[in-house]
N, C-alpha and C positions, 0 to 999 in steps of 0.2 A: 759264358757266351757260347751259343750253339753255332755249329758250322752250317753255313748256307749251302745247300746241295747244288745250287746253280753256279756257285763260284768254282772255278777250276782249282785244282791243287797247284801250288807253286811249281813253276817249270813245265807247263803244258807244252808239248811239242806243237809247233805251227809251221805251216808252209804258206808262202805268199808269192803270187805271180806278179811280175812286173812287165810292162810293155810301154813302148814309146815310139812315136813316128813323127815328132815335130822337134825342131831345134837341134841342139847338140844331144843326140840320142844317147851316146855313150856317157856323156856328162850327166844327163838326166837319170840314167840308171845308177851311177855312182852316188849322186846326190840323194836319191830316194833311199838307197841302201843305207847310207849314213844316217838318215833320219829314222829309218825303221830300227836301226841299232839302238835308239833311245828307249824303245819299248820291247824289243826282242833281244834276248841275250844269246850268247854262243852262236852268233849268226854265221852261217856258211852260205856262199852263193854258188850257183851253177855257172857254167860258161854262158856267154851271150849267144843267143840263137836269132838269126835273121829270118824273117818270114814275110810273105806278102800280106797285105792288109786283108782282113775279113770284111767283106762288103755286103750290104743288103742289095737285092735287085733294085736297079734304078738309082743307085748312089751316084753322086757327082763323080766324074772322072778324076778330078783333082784330089779325091780322097784316097786314091790308089797309091799311097806312100808306104814303102816297106817299113816294117816294124823291127825293132830290136827287142828281144824278150829275154827274161832270165827268171829264175826262181831262187828264193832264199828260204832257208829253214833255220829254226832256232827254238828258243823256249820263251814263254811269256807268263806273267802272273795275271794278265788281263783276261777278262771273259771274252768270248768271241765278239759280242756286240761292242764292248769297249774297245777292242782292237780294231774292229771295223771303223769305229768313230775316229780313231787315231789315223788310220790309213786314209780315210776320206779327208781328214785335216791336212795330211801331207800332200795329197793331190791338189787341194785348193791352194795351199801355200806355194806349190810349184806351178801354178798358173792354169790348172784345169778348172774350167767353169762348166756351166750347163752346156750340154751338147746333144746332138742327135745321136741315136744308137750307132755305134761303130764309126763315129766321125774321128778324124785325126785328133791326136791329143799329145800333150807334152809328157804325161805320165798316166798310167792306168795301173792301179794296185788291186789285186783280187786276193781275198783271203781264201786259200784253197783248202786248208786242213787246219782244224783246231782240236788237237788231241784225238780222242775217240768220239767227239761230239758229232751228232747228226742233227742238223738244224735246217728247217725249211719253214721260214716265216716271211713276212712281207719285206723284210730288210736284208735277209741273209740266207744263203743256202750253202752249207758245208756238210760233207765234202763238196767242193764246187762241181756242179754237174757237167762242166765242159772238160774236165781233166782227161778223160779217156778218148775224146774226139779231137783234141787239139794237140798236135805233136809238139808245138812250141811251149806247151805246158807239161805234157806227159813225159817227154824225153828229158828235159832238164830236171824235173822232179825225180825221175828214176835215177838220174845221175847222182843225186844227193842221197836218196833214200831207196836204194835198190831192193833191200830186203823187207821194206815196210809194206804192210797191207793196209789199205785204207778201209775205214768202216764200211762193211757190206761187201768188200771185195773178196773173191775166192783165192786170188793169186797175188804175189808181191808185185810191186811196181816194175821191177826189172822184167818180169814175165809179161806184164801188160805192154811194156814198151816193145819187147821182142815181137809180140803178137801184132802190134800195130805196124811195125816195120815189115812183117811178113804180108799183112793184108794190103799195105800201101807202099810197095817198094819204089814206085816211080813218083809218088806224090810227096817226096821229101826234098823240096828245094832248099832246105834249111841248112845253114852253115853254122858251126859252133866256133866261137873264139873265146879265149880266156877273158874273164871279167877284169882281171888285174892287168894293168899295163896297156899298151897301145894295141888296138885291133885294126885289121885292115879296113873295118867299116868306119873308123873314126874320121877318115878323110872324106867319106861320103855323107857324114852326118850333116 
């Protein structure tokens, strides 16, 4: 049997971004991470980051609900598209249905990195194009993979995070809390 070059080698490192701004936000993160653990091994999670909702101009005022965000990293035997399918299944199982862009949601799962793959097709873009511009993704990802360079990046994630903090010192209303145990945000979920 010949090896299919589109299949990743077993244990491809992956990073997944999580966000939630509806319901029990801390519980949503824990539930999603538990479900991701069924398809991603050696799972490690960042601290929880609180951030304001990203909104499109003219979005309804009631969409301005703060998010809790986290990143998980681990290894998978799934191809990028198969993992995307599983992540979208988790979103559906957790109550996410069709919605307008950037509308409030119980869970949002983004495949950020899949090994050294660079994919840009109708369904998937990895590395995720928003990593460097979204501190609630970049900072927790750098927390977990400080020395890792993303495909096409010139510097490791820790240097990218430091550069972001230098460029945007006042624009970081984000607070980090451990994902394990109670966080001060649980009461406001």
